[in-house]
N, C-alpha and C positions, 0 to 999 in steps of 0.2 A: 819875690818872685814868685809868680802865682802858680798854684797847684802844686808845689815841689818842696820839702822841706829836709833838714839835716836829717841823715838815717835813710833817707829814700835810696833805694837801689833802682837805677835808671839805665837804659840802652842809649850808649852814645858811639860816636866813631871816634876812634882813638889814633892819633897819627903816631907811626913808629918813631922812636927817640933820633934815629938817623933820619928821618923825614924820607924815607924810601916809599912809603905807602903808610895806609891806614886799614883798620880793621874796627868792625862794630863788636863791642863788648859791654859788659855790664861794668858799671862803676858804683860808688856810694859816695852821696852828698856828703862832705865834711863841713861845708859853710854854715855859717850861723843863719838863723831867721833875720837878725838884724843887717848882716851882708847881705842877702837877697832884698831887703826893702831899700836900700841904697844903691843897688846895682841890677843890673840885668844878666847877670852873671852867676855862676857857681862854681864854687869849688869841689873837685871831686877826685878820688881815689880810685886806680883802677884795680878791678877784680878779674883773676885769672882762674881757670880750672887747673893749671899746672901746679900741683900740691907737693912735687917731688922734690922741691927747695923751696926754703923759706930764710929770705934776705932781711938785713937791716930794714926796719919800719913796716914789716909785711905782719900779717895776722892771718892763721888758720881758722876761718868761720866754723866755730862749733856747731851753730845752727843753721846751716846752709839751706836746708828744707823750708823752714820758718821764714826763712830771709826772702824765699821766693826764687832761690836759684835751682837750676836744673843738675850741678854735679858739685861735690865738695869742692871748696873754692878757698882762694885767699885773695884777702883784700891787702893789695900792695902799699908800697912806699911812694909808689909812682902818682905824683898829684899834678892836677890840670886845672887851669880854669877855663870854663866854656861859656858861652851864651846862651842863655835857656831855649833859645829854639834849636840849637844842636841835641838836645833831649828827645831821642824818638818817642819812648814811652817809660811809663813807671813799670818795674816789676815786681817790686815787694818793699819791704822795710826792714833795716836791719835789727835784729832782737836788740836791746839793751845792752845785755851783758857783753856781746861781740861788739857793739857800737864803742863803749867804755875801751876796750882794749884796743881797737883801732886807733881812737884819739891818743890814749897813751903810748904806742907806737910812733904815732907822727908826733908828737911833742918830742920824743927821744932822738927821734930821725933829723928834727929841725933843731934839734939843742934848745928847747923852750923849756926843759924843768929845771 
């Protein structure tokens, strides 16, 4: 996937889970570079600034400013596969300690541990 890597924070349009609409929001790329080399897609986890609740698979981003986000945020357990062309722009990069926690939470949510 040209120009984007695992851990990049990007701006994309997310369709609501009930498919009633969509909203532009940040997301973190969680797929590997090997995945990007064989496909024109990326697997992303949604990011929300709604920090009043943390659900299974979610991670409260410690260094949200270092990540390039405007507000305290949560990387959610809501994952989606998108085409590379759906990425509007790169906003920043997830700091490594936060990315490691996101990876662990996603493994738990998917039962991969």
